[in-house]
The first five atom37 places (N, CA, C, CB, O) and aatype in JSON, in Angstrom:
{
  "aatype": [12, 0, 16, 19, 8, 3, 19, 0, 0, 18, 9, 10, 5, 11, 8, 7, 14, 12, 16, 0, 12, 11, 10, 5, 11, 10, 19, 18, 18, 4, 5, 0, 17, 0, 10, 19, 17, 3, 6, 11, 14, 12, 13, 0, 6, 1, 19, 6, 0, 17, 0, 2, 7, 14, 19, 19, 1, 6, 10, 18, 3, 1, 8, 1, 7, 19, 13, 1, 19, 3, 1, 17, 6, 7, 3, 14, 3, 0, 10, 2, 0, 3, 6, 11, 3, 16, 9, 3, 11, 19, 10, 6, 13, 18, 7, 11, 12, 15, 15, 5, 6, 10, 15, 3, 10, 16, 8, 1, 6, 10, 14, 17, 5, 2, 0, 1, 9, 15, 10, 7, 14, 7, 5, 1, 7, 2, 5, 6, 9, 16, 8, 0, 6, 12, 0, 6, 18, 18, 15, 7, 10, 19, 15, 16, 11],
  "atom_mask": [
    [1, 1, 1, 1, 1],
    [1, 1, 1, 1, 1],
    [1, 1, 1, 1, 1],
    [1, 1, 1, 1, 1],
    [1, 1, 1, 1, 1],
    [1, 1, 1, 1, 1],
    [1, 1, 1, 1, 1],
    [1, 1, 1, 1, 1],
    [1, 1, 1, 1, 1],
    [1, 1, 1, 1, 1],
    [1, 1, 1, 1, 1],
    [1, 1, 1, 1, 1],
    [1, 1, 1, 1, 1],
    [1, 1, 1, 1, 1],
    [1, 1, 1, 1, 1],
    [1, 1, 1, 0, 1],
    [1, 1, 1, 1, 1],
    [1, 1, 1, 1, 1],
    [1, 1, 1, 1, 1],
    [1, 1, 1, 1, 1],
    [1, 1, 1, 1, 1],
    [1, 1, 1, 1, 1],
    [1, 1, 1, 1, 1],
    [1, 1, 1, 1, 1],
    [1, 1, 1, 1, 1],
    [1, 1, 1, 1, 1],
    [1, 1, 1, 1, 1],
    [1, 1, 1, 1, 1],
    [1, 1, 1, 1, 1],
    [1, 1, 1, 1, 1],
    [1, 1, 1, 1, 1],
    [1, 1, 1, 1, 1],
    [1, 1, 1, 1, 1],
    [1, 1, 1, 1, 1],
    [1, 1, 1, 1, 1],
    [1, 1, 1, 1, 1],
    [1, 1, 1, 1, 1],
    [1, 1, 1, 1, 1],
    [1, 1, 1, 1, 1],
    [1, 1, 1, 1, 1],
    [1, 1, 1, 1, 1],
    [1, 1, 1, 1, 1],
    [1, 1, 1, 1, 1],
    [1, 1, 1, 1, 1],
    [1, 1, 1, 1, 1],
    [1, 1, 1, 1, 1],
    [1, 1, 1, 1, 1],
    [1, 1, 1, 1, 1],
    [1, 1, 1, 1, 1],
    [1, 1, 1, 1, 1],
    [1, 1, 1, 1, 1],
    [1, 1, 1, 1, 1],
    [1, 1, 1, 0, 1],
    [1, 1, 1, 1, 1],
    [1, 1, 1, 1, 1],
    [1, 1, 1, 1, 1],
    [1, 1, 1, 1, 1],
    [1, 1, 1, 1, 1],
    [1, 1, 1, 1, 1],
    [1, 1, 1, 1, 1],
    [1, 1, 1, 1, 1],
    [1, 1, 1, 1, 1],
    [1, 1, 1, 1, 1],
    [1, 1, 1, 1, 1],
    [1, 1, 1, 0, 1],
    [1, 1, 1, 1, 1],
    [1, 1, 1, 1, 1],
    [1, 1, 1, 1, 1],
    [1, 1, 1, 1, 1],
    [1, 1, 1, 1, 1],
    [1, 1, 1, 1, 1],
    [1, 1, 1, 1, 1],
    [1, 1, 1, 1, 1],
    [1, 1, 1, 0, 1],
    [1, 1, 1, 1, 1],
    [1, 1, 1, 1, 1],
    [1, 1, 1, 1, 1],
    [1, 1, 1, 1, 1],
    [1, 1, 1, 1, 1],
    [1, 1, 1, 1, 1],
    [1, 1, 1, 1, 1],
    [1, 1, 1, 1, 1],
    [1, 1, 1, 1, 1],
    [1, 1, 1, 1, 1],
    [1, 1, 1, 1, 1],
    [1, 1, 1, 1, 1],
    [1, 1, 1, 1, 1],
    [1, 1, 1, 1, 1],
    [1, 1, 1, 1, 1],
    [1, 1, 1, 1, 1],
    [1, 1, 1, 1, 1],
    [1, 1, 1, 1, 1],
    [1, 1, 1, 1, 1],
    [1, 1, 1, 1, 1],
    [1, 1, 1, 0, 1],
    [1, 1, 1, 1, 1],
    [1, 1, 1, 1, 1],
    [1, 1, 1, 1, 1],
    [1, 1, 1, 1, 1],
    [1, 1, 1, 1, 1],
    [1, 1, 1, 1, 1],
    [1, 1, 1, 1, 1],
    [1, 1, 1, 1, 1],
    [1, 1, 1, 1, 1],
    [1, 1, 1, 1, 1],
    [1, 1, 1, 1, 1],
    [1, 1, 1, 1, 1],
    [1, 1, 1, 1, 1],
    [1, 1, 1, 1, 1],
    [1, 1, 1, 1, 1],
    [1, 1, 1, 1, 1],
    [1, 1, 1, 1, 1],
    [1, 1, 1, 1, 1],
    [1, 1, 1, 1, 1],
    [1, 1, 1, 1, 1],
    [1, 1, 1, 1, 1],
    [1, 1, 1, 1, 1],
    [1, 1, 1, 1, 1],
    [1, 1, 1, 1, 1],
    [1, 1, 1, 0, 1],
    [1, 1, 1, 1, 1],
    [1, 1, 1, 0, 1],
    [1, 1, 1, 1, 1],
    [1, 1, 1, 1, 1],
    [1, 1, 1, 0, 1],
    [1, 1, 1, 1, 1],
    [1, 1, 1, 1, 1],
    [1, 1, 1, 1, 1],
    [1, 1, 1, 1, 1],
    [1, 1, 1, 1, 1],
    [1, 1, 1, 1, 1],
    [1, 1, 1, 1, 1],
    [1, 1, 1, 1, 1],
    [1, 1, 1, 1, 1],
    [1, 1, 1, 1, 1],
    [1, 1, 1, 1, 1],
    [1, 1, 1, 1, 1],
    [1, 1, 1, 1, 1],
    [1, 1, 1, 1, 1],
    [1, 1, 1, 0, 1],
    [1, 1, 1, 1, 1],
    [1, 1, 1, 1, 1],
    [1, 1, 1, 1, 1],
    [1, 1, 1, 1, 1],
    [1, 1, 1, 1, 1]
  ],
  "atom_positions": [
    [[96.57, 93.53, 97.27], [97.63, 93.85, 98.18], [96.81, 95.22, 98.67], [99.31, 94.02, 97.43], [95.72, 95.28, 98.1]],
    [[97.03, 96.25, 99.51], [96.59, 97.23, 99.45], [97.42, 98.15, 99.58], [95.78, 97.29, 100.04], [98.47, 97.91, 100.18]],
    [[97.13, 99.51, 99.02], [97.67, 100.99, 98.35], [97.92, 101.73, 99.42], [96.63, 101.86, 97.36], [97.18, 101.66, 100.41]],
    [[99.28, 102.77, 99.37], [100.02, 103.75, 99.71], [98.76, 104.04, 100.43], [100.77, 104.72, 98.67], [98.81, 103.88, 101.65]],
    [[97.27, 104.57, 99.73], [96.5, 105.44, 100.23], [95.63, 104.52, 101.19], [95.79, 106.26, 99.15], [94.99, 105.18, 102.01]],
    [[95.53, 103.69, 101.24], [95.13, 102.42, 102.45], [95.42, 102.52, 103.36], [95.49, 101.22, 102.46], [94.8, 102.75, 104.4]],
    [[97.01, 102.3, 103.04], [98.05, 102.38, 104.85], [98.04, 104.03, 105.36], [100.36, 101.85, 104.6], [98.3, 104.29, 106.54]],
    [[97.72, 105.14, 104.35], [98.17, 106.51, 104.86], [96.18, 106.78, 105.44], [99.12, 107.89, 103.18], [96.02, 107.99, 105.31]],
    [[95.37, 106.4, 105.74], [93.56, 106.33, 105.63], [93.77, 105.84, 107.48], [92.53, 104.61, 104.04], [93.52, 106.5, 108.49]],
    [[94.41, 104.18, 107.31], [94.47, 103.83, 108.7], [95.6, 104.66, 109.34], [94.69, 102.29, 108.89], [95.12, 104.89, 110.45]],
    [[96.51, 105.1, 109.33], [97.61, 105.94, 109.73], [96.82, 106.9, 110.75], [98.39, 106.72, 108.41], [96.8, 106.84, 111.98]],
    [[96.16, 107.84, 109.86], [95.25, 108.68, 110.53], [94.62, 108.63, 111.09], [94.78, 109.13, 110.28], [94.53, 109.26, 112.15]],
    [[93.36, 107.3, 110.34], [92.34, 106.79, 112.07], [93.44, 106.14, 113.22], [90.87, 105.05, 111.72], [93.21, 106.03, 114.42]],
    [[94.28, 105.89, 112.73], [95.04, 105.52, 114.63], [95.17, 106.36, 115.06], [96.42, 104.9, 115.09], [94.43, 106.72, 115.98]],
    [[95.96, 106.94, 114.7], [96.82, 108.66, 115.22], [96.05, 109.8, 114.9], [98.4, 109.09, 114.35], [96.09, 110.56, 115.86]],
    [[95.52, 110.15, 114.18], [95.06, 111.33, 114.22], [95.91, 112.39, 113.24], [0.0, 0.0, 0.0], [96.93, 112.08, 112.63]],
    [[95.27, 113.71, 113.2], [95.85, 114.7, 112.37], [97.12, 114.72, 112.25], [95.56, 115.82, 112.69], [97.59, 114.05, 113.16]],
    [[98.28, 115.34, 111.3], [99.54, 115.14, 111.66], [100.04, 116.22, 110.25], [100.04, 113.32, 111.77], [99.24, 116.63, 109.41]],
    [[101.06, 116.44, 110.25], [102.05, 117.06, 109.26], [101.62, 115.66, 107.63], [104.25, 116.98, 110.24], [101.05, 114.58, 107.82]],
    [[101.96, 116.03, 106.6], [102.2, 115.45, 105.34], [103.43, 114.67, 105.83], [102.41, 116.52, 104.05], [103.56, 113.45, 105.83]],
    [[104.31, 115.6, 106.25], [106.06, 115.52, 106.15], [105.81, 113.83, 107.02], [107.34, 117.27, 107.36], [106.31, 112.78, 106.63]],
    [[105.09, 113.95, 107.99], [105.15, 112.83, 109.21], [104.22, 111.73, 108.81], [104.63, 113.45, 110.77], [104.3, 110.6, 109.3]],
    [[103.32, 112.09, 107.88], [102.6, 111.11, 106.94], [103.34, 109.81, 106.37], [102.18, 111.9, 105.74], [103.24, 108.59, 106.54]],
    [[104.23, 110.82, 105.5], [105.32, 110.29, 104.15], [106.28, 109.24, 104.98], [106.5, 111.85, 103.31], [106.76, 108.22, 104.49]],
    [[106.48, 109.69, 106.32], [107.73, 108.91, 106.8], [107.36, 107.87, 107.77], [108.78, 109.84, 107.48], [108.17, 106.98, 108.05]],
    [[106.12, 107.94, 108.35], [105.4, 106.74, 108.97], [105.4, 105.95, 108.11], [104.1, 106.83, 109.47], [106.16, 104.99, 108.17]],
    [[104.23, 106.22, 106.66], [104.29, 105.36, 105.37], [105.4, 104.59, 105.4], [104.31, 106.13, 104.1], [105.4, 103.53, 106.02]],
    [[106.57, 105.07, 104.67], [107.8, 104.55, 105.06], [108.08, 103.7, 105.9], [108.42, 105.25, 105.35], [108.25, 102.57, 105.45]],
    [[108.18, 103.83, 106.82], [108.63, 103.41, 108.1], [107.46, 101.79, 108.3], [108.38, 104.97, 109.43], [107.85, 100.82, 108.95]],
    [[106.11, 101.84, 107.61], [104.95, 101.01, 107.73], [105.58, 99.55, 106.15], [103.07, 102.36, 107.35], [105.33, 98.35, 106.25]],
    [[106.31, 100.15, 105.02], [106.48, 99.35, 104.41], [107.92, 98.48, 104.65], [106.21, 99.89, 103.35], [108.22, 97.33, 104.34]],
    [[108.69, 99.58, 105.37], [110.11, 99.22, 105.73], [109.99, 97.7, 106.45], [110.81, 100.45, 106.82], [110.39, 96.63, 106.01]],
    [[109.02, 98.1, 108.23], [108.65, 96.7, 108.68], [108.17, 96.01, 108.1], [108.05, 96.54, 109.49], [108.76, 94.93, 108.01]],
    [[106.72, 96.13, 107.3], [105.89, 95.39, 106.51], [107.38, 94.02, 105.67], [104.89, 96.8, 105.22], [107.18, 92.81, 105.65]],
    [[108.38, 94.53, 105.24], [108.92, 93.58, 104.15], [109.99, 92.9, 105.54], [109.85, 94.53, 102.39], [110.5, 91.86, 105.14]],
    [[110.36, 93.17, 106.74], [110.61, 92.38, 107.49], [110.44, 91.9, 108.17], [110.94, 92.36, 107.7], [111.31, 91.14, 108.58]],
    [[108.7, 92.04, 109.07], [107.98, 91.04, 109.87], [107.32, 90.2, 108.69], [106.85, 91.73, 111.0], [107.43, 88.98, 108.58]],
    [[106.86, 90.74, 108.13], [105.78, 89.85, 107.16], [106.2, 89.95, 105.58], [104.06, 90.52, 107.3], [105.37, 90.06, 104.68]],
    [[107.79, 89.88, 105.37], [108.4, 89.78, 104.08], [107.34, 89.41, 102.84], [109.54, 88.69, 104.22], [107.0, 88.38, 102.25]],
    [[107.03, 90.73, 102.78], [106.44, 91.04, 101.51], [105.64, 92.38, 101.82], [105.5, 89.8, 100.93], [104.92, 92.65, 102.77]],
    [[106.0, 93.11, 100.72], [105.79, 95.02, 100.44], [104.13, 95.06, 100.93], [106.02, 95.75, 98.15], [103.4, 94.23, 100.37]],
    [[103.59, 95.84, 101.81], [102.72, 96.61, 102.12], [101.45, 96.93, 101.22], [103.38, 97.55, 102.38], [100.28, 96.55, 101.23]],
    [[102.39, 98.04, 100.24], [102.35, 98.39, 99.1], [103.03, 98.65, 97.67], [102.09, 98.94, 99.37], [104.18, 99.08, 97.54]],
    [[102.44, 98.42, 96.95], [103.2, 98.44, 95.7], [103.86, 99.86, 94.83], [102.25, 97.79, 94.84], [104.5, 100.0, 93.79]],
    [[103.36, 100.69, 95.76], [103.68, 102.33, 95.16], [105.03, 102.43, 95.48], [102.8, 103.74, 95.92], [105.29, 102.11, 96.64]],
    [[106.1, 102.83, 94.69], [107.43, 102.91, 95.35], [107.83, 103.9, 96.25], [108.3, 102.96, 94.49], [107.1, 104.85, 96.55]],
    [[109.25, 103.69, 96.82], [109.52, 104.64, 97.35], [110.49, 105.53, 97.28], [109.47, 104.39, 98.09], [111.59, 105.04, 97.03]],
    [[110.44, 107.28, 97.49], [111.55, 107.72, 96.56], [112.34, 108.33, 97.49], [111.18, 108.67, 95.33], [111.72, 108.42, 98.55]],
    [[113.59, 108.83, 97.57], [114.09, 109.06, 98.11], [114.5, 111.07, 97.99], [114.81, 107.93, 97.93], [115.43, 111.64, 97.43]],
    [[113.88, 111.38, 98.41], [113.73, 112.75, 98.36], [114.76, 113.69, 99.42], [112.22, 112.97, 98.67], [115.06, 113.37, 100.57]],
    [[115.08, 114.59, 98.89], [116.02, 115.8, 99.76], [115.82, 115.63, 101.38], [115.43, 117.56, 99.33], [116.72, 115.6, 102.22]],
    [[114.12, 115.5, 101.65], [113.69, 115.49, 103.1], [113.33, 114.31, 103.29], [112.64, 116.39, 103.51], [112.26, 114.09, 103.86]],
    [[114.0, 113.45, 102.93], [113.57, 112.32, 102.99], [112.58, 110.93, 102.23], [0.0, 0.0, 0.0], [112.07, 111.3, 101.17]],
    [[112.32, 109.7, 102.55], [111.63, 109.04, 101.5], [110.2, 109.51, 101.34], [111.65, 107.6, 101.73], [109.83, 110.16, 102.32]],
    [[109.57, 109.42, 100.69], [108.53, 109.9, 99.53], [107.98, 108.91, 98.83], [109.1, 110.76, 98.5], [108.43, 107.99, 98.15]],
    [[106.65, 109.37, 99.2], [106.01, 108.26, 98.12], [105.13, 109.38, 96.93], [104.66, 106.91, 99.13], [104.53, 110.38, 97.32]],
    [[105.19, 109.05, 95.83], [104.64, 110.44, 94.97], [103.3, 110.26, 94.99], [105.12, 110.64, 93.32], [102.6, 111.27, 94.99]],
    [[102.82, 109.27, 95.02], [101.42, 108.96, 94.96], [100.57, 109.87, 96.25], [101.27, 107.22, 95.14], [99.47, 110.41, 96.17]],
    [[101.53, 109.81, 97.44], [100.74, 111.12, 98.22], [100.91, 111.98, 98.26], [100.56, 111.29, 99.18], [100.0, 112.68, 98.71]],
    [[102.14, 112.64, 97.86], [102.52, 113.48, 97.84], [101.88, 114.75, 96.44], [103.76, 112.96, 97.99], [102.08, 115.96, 96.52]],
    [[101.15, 114.08, 95.32], [100.18, 114.09, 94.43], [99.02, 114.77, 95.27], [99.9, 112.65, 93.86], [98.43, 115.82, 95.03]],
    [[98.84, 113.92, 96.29], [97.4, 114.84, 96.89], [97.72, 115.45, 98.2], [95.92, 113.81, 97.22], [96.9, 115.76, 99.07]],
    [[98.78, 115.58, 98.24], [99.1, 116.76, 99.69], [99.93, 117.47, 99.13], [99.81, 116.25, 101.26], [100.66, 117.83, 100.06]],
    [[100.24, 117.85, 98.35], [100.6, 119.16, 97.9], [100.53, 120.01, 97.9], [100.61, 119.42, 97.42], [99.65, 120.37, 97.12]],
    [[101.26, 121.23, 98.66], [101.15, 122.03, 99.49], [99.91, 122.27, 100.58], [0.0, 0.0, 0.0], [99.69, 123.42, 100.94]],
    [[99.33, 121.47, 100.96], [98.65, 121.35, 102.42], [99.95, 120.95, 103.54], [97.29, 119.96, 102.39], [100.88, 120.27, 103.11]],
    [[99.94, 121.35, 104.77], [100.92, 121.54, 105.73], [100.39, 120.3, 106.8], [100.95, 123.23, 106.34], [101.16, 119.6, 107.46]],
    [[98.9, 120.18, 106.83], [98.5, 119.57, 108.04], [97.64, 118.44, 107.24], [97.65, 120.62, 109.2], [97.12, 118.74, 106.16]],
    [[97.56, 117.67, 107.57], [96.59, 116.55, 107.07], [95.58, 115.31, 108.14], [97.65, 115.68, 106.17], [96.07, 114.28, 108.62]],
    [[94.37, 115.67, 108.29], [93.57, 115.07, 109.23], [92.6, 113.66, 108.77], [92.71, 116.24, 109.7], [92.06, 112.89, 109.55]],
    [[92.59, 113.6, 107.47], [91.51, 112.96, 107.32], [92.28, 112.51, 104.89], [89.63, 114.43, 107.98], [92.61, 113.31, 104.01]],
    [[92.18, 110.76, 104.89], [92.72, 110.76, 103.67], [91.91, 110.1, 103.08], [93.93, 110.36, 103.51], [91.08, 109.65, 103.87]],
    [[91.64, 109.65, 101.47], [90.31, 108.95, 100.83], [91.39, 107.66, 101.01], [89.53, 109.52, 98.92], [92.42, 107.9, 100.39]],
    [[91.4, 106.76, 101.48], [91.68, 105.53, 100.93], [90.8, 103.99, 101.68], [0.0, 0.0, 0.0], [89.59, 104.21, 101.71]],
    [[91.14, 102.74, 102.2], [90.41, 102.1, 102.58], [90.91, 101.14, 103.73], [89.94, 101.66, 101.59], [91.68, 100.25, 103.37]],
    [[90.58, 101.19, 104.97], [91.61, 101.47, 106.03], [91.17, 99.71, 106.16], [91.33, 102.94, 107.53], [92.16, 99.02, 106.38]],
    [[90.13, 99.08, 106.08], [89.4, 97.84, 105.96], [90.35, 96.98, 105.43], [88.15, 97.88, 105.13], [90.72, 95.97, 106.03]],
    [[90.88, 97.42, 103.99], [91.63, 97.08, 103.03], [92.86, 95.89, 103.63], [92.17, 98.49, 102.43], [93.05, 94.68, 103.47]],
    [[93.41, 96.84, 104.29], [94.81, 96.24, 105.1], [94.31, 94.81, 105.7], [95.39, 97.39, 106.59], [93.15, 94.95, 106.08]],
    [[94.77, 93.48, 105.91], [94.65, 92.87, 106.79], [95.25, 92.61, 108.06], [94.57, 92.27, 106.35], [96.43, 92.91, 108.25]],
    [[94.58, 92.11, 108.91], [94.92, 91.88, 110.56], [96.72, 91.81, 110.39], [94.04, 90.04, 111.36], [97.13, 92.5, 111.32]],
    [[97.72, 91.37, 109.75], [98.97, 91.25, 109.75], [99.48, 92.61, 109.74], [99.4, 90.45, 108.73], [100.31, 93.12, 110.5]],
    [[98.69, 93.24, 108.52], [99.3, 94.66, 107.97], [99.09, 95.51, 109.06], [98.57, 95.32, 106.6], [100.07, 96.05, 109.57]],
    [[97.2, 95.84, 109.79], [96.94, 96.51, 110.22], [97.88, 96.59, 111.99], [95.61, 96.34, 109.89], [97.91, 97.54, 112.77]],
    [[98.65, 94.96, 112.18], [99.29, 94.77, 113.46], [100.62, 95.48, 113.07], [99.41, 93.15, 113.99], [101.31, 96.11, 113.86]],
    [[100.87, 95.29, 111.85], [102.92, 95.61, 111.94], [102.35, 97.94, 111.75], [104.54, 94.34, 109.22], [103.17, 98.78, 112.1]],
    [[101.29, 98.25, 111.32], [101.51, 99.4, 111.09], [101.66, 99.57, 112.52], [100.57, 100.17, 110.26], [102.76, 99.82, 113.02]],
    [[100.18, 99.37, 113.45], [99.67, 99.37, 114.98], [101.89, 99.42, 115.87], [98.23, 97.1, 115.39], [102.5, 100.08, 116.7]],
    [[102.0, 98.95, 115.49], [103.73, 98.69, 115.91], [104.25, 100.02, 115.56], [104.7, 97.34, 114.93], [104.43, 100.75, 116.54]],
    [[104.57, 100.56, 114.32], [105.07, 101.3, 113.75], [104.85, 102.62, 114.3], [104.82, 101.1, 112.66], [105.64, 103.51, 114.63]],
    [[103.56, 102.53, 114.31], [102.5, 103.98, 115.26], [103.34, 103.85, 116.76], [100.09, 103.47, 115.63], [103.82, 104.95, 117.06]],
    [[103.56, 103.06, 117.5], [104.0, 102.53, 119.08], [104.88, 103.52, 119.01], [104.67, 100.86, 119.48], [104.95, 104.54, 119.69]],
    [[105.46, 103.18, 118.25], [107.4, 103.25, 117.86], [107.41, 104.75, 117.39], [108.19, 101.94, 116.19], [107.63, 105.69, 118.15]],
    [[107.15, 104.83, 116.1], [107.92, 106.14, 115.63], [106.52, 106.94, 115.82], [108.76, 106.15, 113.84], [106.89, 108.1, 115.65]],
    [[105.3, 106.99, 116.03], [104.36, 107.6, 116.37], [104.66, 109.08, 117.02], [0.0, 0.0, 0.0], [104.54, 110.16, 116.46]],
    [[104.95, 108.9, 117.95], [105.66, 109.72, 119.14], [106.42, 111.1, 118.51], [106.92, 108.65, 119.95], [106.21, 112.28, 118.81]],
    [[107.37, 110.51, 117.54], [108.43, 111.48, 116.73], [107.35, 112.72, 116.08], [109.4, 110.45, 115.24], [106.19, 112.83, 115.67]],
    [[109.07, 113.83, 116.4], [108.14, 114.84, 115.09], [108.42, 114.66, 113.79], [108.36, 116.44, 115.12], [109.3, 113.89, 113.39]],
    [[107.71, 115.34, 113.09], [107.76, 115.19, 111.89], [109.93, 115.27, 111.71], [106.54, 116.59, 111.11], [110.63, 114.26, 111.59]],
    [[110.34, 116.4, 111.74], [111.8, 116.61, 111.49], [112.62, 115.61, 112.53], [112.21, 118.27, 111.74], [113.81, 115.31, 112.5]],
    [[111.6, 115.2, 113.44], [112.68, 113.85, 114.12], [112.71, 112.92, 113.27], [112.24, 113.04, 115.52], [113.87, 112.53, 113.13]],
    [[111.71, 112.18, 112.41], [111.6, 111.51, 111.62], [112.5, 111.59, 110.49], [110.56, 111.58, 111.43], [112.85, 110.6, 109.84]],
    [[112.96, 113.07, 110.2], [113.25, 113.23, 108.59], [114.66, 112.82, 109.19], [112.99, 114.97, 107.54], [115.36, 111.91, 108.73]],
    [[114.99, 113.6, 110.27], [116.67, 113.37, 110.54], [117.07, 111.65, 110.48], [117.12, 114.05, 112.33], [117.99, 111.02, 109.95]],
    [[115.85, 111.26, 111.33], [116.1, 109.87, 111.42], [116.37, 108.89, 109.79], [114.72, 109.36, 112.28], [117.1, 107.93, 109.56]],
    [[115.58, 109.54, 109.04], [115.52, 108.54, 107.91], [116.8, 109.13, 107.28], [114.03, 108.52, 106.87], [117.4, 108.38, 106.51]],
    [[117.45, 110.66, 107.53], [118.36, 110.89, 106.72], [119.87, 109.98, 107.37], [118.4, 112.58, 106.6], [120.95, 109.99, 106.8]],
    [[119.62, 109.39, 108.44], [120.96, 108.59, 109.3], [120.88, 107.19, 108.76], [120.8, 108.52, 111.21], [121.66, 106.4, 109.29]],
    [[119.89, 106.58, 107.57], [119.51, 105.04, 107.72], [120.18, 104.58, 106.12], [117.46, 104.72, 107.96], [119.68, 105.01, 105.08]],
    [[120.86, 104.05, 106.13], [121.62, 103.68, 105.09], [120.44, 103.64, 103.78], [122.44, 102.19, 105.47], [120.8, 104.23, 102.75]],
    [[119.48, 103.18, 103.77], [118.29, 102.93, 102.46], [117.85, 104.5, 102.32], [116.64, 101.7, 102.93], [117.01, 104.59, 101.42]],
    [[118.11, 105.62, 102.85], [117.76, 106.53, 102.54], [119.25, 107.17, 101.69], [117.08, 107.14, 103.75], [119.33, 107.75, 100.61]],
    [[120.36, 106.79, 102.7], [121.42, 107.41, 101.83], [121.82, 106.52, 100.51], [122.73, 107.64, 102.75], [122.23, 107.16, 99.54]],
    [[121.76, 105.59, 100.44], [122.43, 104.84, 99.47], [121.7, 105.52, 98.48], [122.38, 103.24, 99.51], [122.24, 106.34, 97.74]],
    [[120.12, 105.14, 98.39], [119.51, 105.48, 96.9], [120.06, 107.32, 96.55], [117.34, 105.27, 97.01], [119.96, 107.8, 95.42]],
    [[120.55, 108.02, 97.58], [120.85, 109.26, 97.18], [122.61, 109.62, 97.07], [120.07, 110.17, 98.24], [123.11, 110.7, 97.38]],
    [[123.36, 108.42, 96.54], [124.9, 108.63, 96.85], [125.19, 109.8, 95.34], [126.0, 106.71, 96.82], [126.33, 110.24, 95.2]],
    [[124.52, 110.05, 94.73], [125.4, 110.7, 93.8], [124.85, 111.81, 93.64], [125.67, 110.09, 92.57], [124.88, 112.27, 92.49]],
    [[124.26, 112.48, 94.55], [123.01, 113.52, 95.3], [123.58, 114.08, 96.33], [121.61, 112.81, 95.92], [123.92, 113.46, 97.35]],
    [[123.72, 115.31, 96.13], [124.05, 116.29, 96.9], [123.11, 116.71, 98.06], [0.0, 0.0, 0.0], [121.9, 116.49, 98.02]],
    [[123.72, 117.33, 99.08], [122.77, 117.32, 99.79], [121.68, 118.78, 99.59], [123.42, 117.09, 101.11], [122.13, 119.88, 99.27]],
    [[120.12, 118.5, 99.87], [119.44, 119.05, 99.18], [119.0, 119.08, 97.71], [0.0, 0.0, 0.0], [118.12, 119.87, 97.39]],
    [[119.51, 118.33, 96.85], [119.51, 118.71, 95.69], [118.31, 117.12, 95.5], [121.26, 118.99, 94.88], [118.27, 115.93, 95.84]],
    [[117.52, 118.12, 94.74], [116.19, 116.86, 94.11], [116.89, 115.95, 93.15], [114.69, 117.63, 93.05], [117.88, 115.95, 92.41]],
    [[115.53, 114.87, 93.66], [116.17, 113.47, 93.01], [115.07, 112.31, 93.76], [0.0, 0.0, 0.0], [114.68, 112.16, 94.92]],
    [[114.85, 111.76, 92.76], [113.86, 110.78, 92.91], [113.62, 109.13, 92.62], [113.11, 111.3, 92.35], [112.68, 108.43, 92.26]],
    [[115.28, 108.92, 93.06], [115.64, 107.71, 92.78], [115.0, 106.75, 93.53], [116.86, 107.59, 92.87], [113.84, 107.15, 93.61]],
    [[115.08, 105.74, 94.11], [113.92, 104.87, 94.37], [114.57, 104.21, 95.73], [113.49, 103.72, 93.01], [115.4, 103.31, 95.66]],
    [[114.39, 104.43, 96.23], [114.65, 103.24, 97.79], [114.13, 101.62, 97.55], [113.44, 103.86, 99.41], [112.91, 101.45, 97.57]],
    [[114.74, 100.81, 97.41], [114.48, 99.47, 96.5], [113.82, 98.73, 97.87], [116.14, 98.54, 95.65], [114.44, 98.91, 98.92]],
    [[112.59, 97.92, 97.91], [112.62, 96.72, 98.72], [113.32, 96.48, 99.21], [112.5, 95.85, 98.43], [113.26, 96.72, 100.42]],
    [[114.7, 95.72, 98.58], [115.82, 94.46, 99.21], [116.6, 95.59, 100.28], [117.24, 93.55, 97.68], [116.77, 95.4, 101.48]],
    [[117.08, 97.0, 99.4], [117.52, 97.74, 100.1], [117.13, 97.81, 102.25], [117.08, 98.83, 99.16], [117.73, 97.41, 103.24]],
    [[115.97, 98.47, 102.03], [115.17, 98.15, 103.57], [114.76, 97.12, 104.01], [114.09, 98.69, 103.8], [114.33, 97.14, 105.16]],
    [[114.73, 95.34, 102.97], [114.46, 94.65, 103.91], [116.27, 94.04, 104.26], [113.14, 93.55, 103.44], [116.33, 93.02, 104.95]],
    [[116.86, 94.32, 104.05], [118.25, 94.09, 104.31], [119.01, 95.22, 105.83], [119.0, 94.46, 102.63], [119.78, 94.91, 106.74]],
    [[118.25, 96.72, 105.43], [118.51, 97.34, 106.41], [117.95, 96.92, 107.99], [118.15, 98.47, 105.97], [118.53, 96.49, 108.98]],
    [[116.92, 97.18, 107.78], [115.89, 96.83, 108.8], [115.87, 95.37, 109.43], [114.57, 97.04, 108.16], [115.91, 95.21, 110.65]],
    [[115.81, 94.34, 108.53], [116.63, 93.47, 108.87], [117.62, 93.06, 110.36], [117.23, 93.72, 107.95], [117.53, 92.21, 111.24]],
    [[118.43, 94.03, 110.11], [119.67, 94.06, 110.47], [119.47, 94.64, 111.85], [0.0, 0.0, 0.0], [120.46, 94.63, 112.58]],
    [[118.08, 95.26, 112.41], [118.38, 95.95, 113.41], [117.46, 94.76, 114.41], [117.95, 97.69, 113.28], [117.01, 93.72, 113.94]],
    [[117.33, 95.12, 115.66], [116.02, 94.35, 116.19], [114.34, 94.42, 115.68], [115.99, 94.78, 117.58], [113.51, 95.33, 115.73]],
    [[114.31, 93.44, 115.32], [113.42, 93.76, 114.98], [111.76, 92.64, 115.15], [114.0, 94.13, 113.81], [111.01, 92.25, 114.27]],
    [[111.72, 92.47, 116.35], [110.62, 91.25, 116.92], [109.39, 92.2, 116.95], [110.98, 90.43, 118.71], [109.23, 93.2, 117.65]],
    [[108.46, 91.57, 115.88], [107.24, 92.22, 116.39], [106.54, 92.8, 117.34], [106.74, 91.82, 116.31], [105.4, 93.19, 117.1]]
  ]
}
């Protein structure tokens, strides 16, 4: 299985530089849609419901304090053809959105909301957005690849 770092490296290779927040949200959507389209997770690292939307801590630990990311240490070749196709489709749909638009979108969706149900707005938290929650929610949307 690829790591979240492999996914981030592929996203940056295909899309080019972006904010760290946008990278986090795109990685989240890659995981969510892989669960729907490929019926398995793209990476093993957990996604947490932070105040500004979904975050993978392993990515955050590397980009902490950096606003704009232009490259990432990871191996895009660790991804198989189906995984790359999923990422390409995610980038096609979500890639044109800004960091803030992506954050706002995740805030309107049930996986993030449900993971933060016991927290107030802006309150720090690291509750997991589970694979089951993502798969259930996104499979209910128009989901043809």
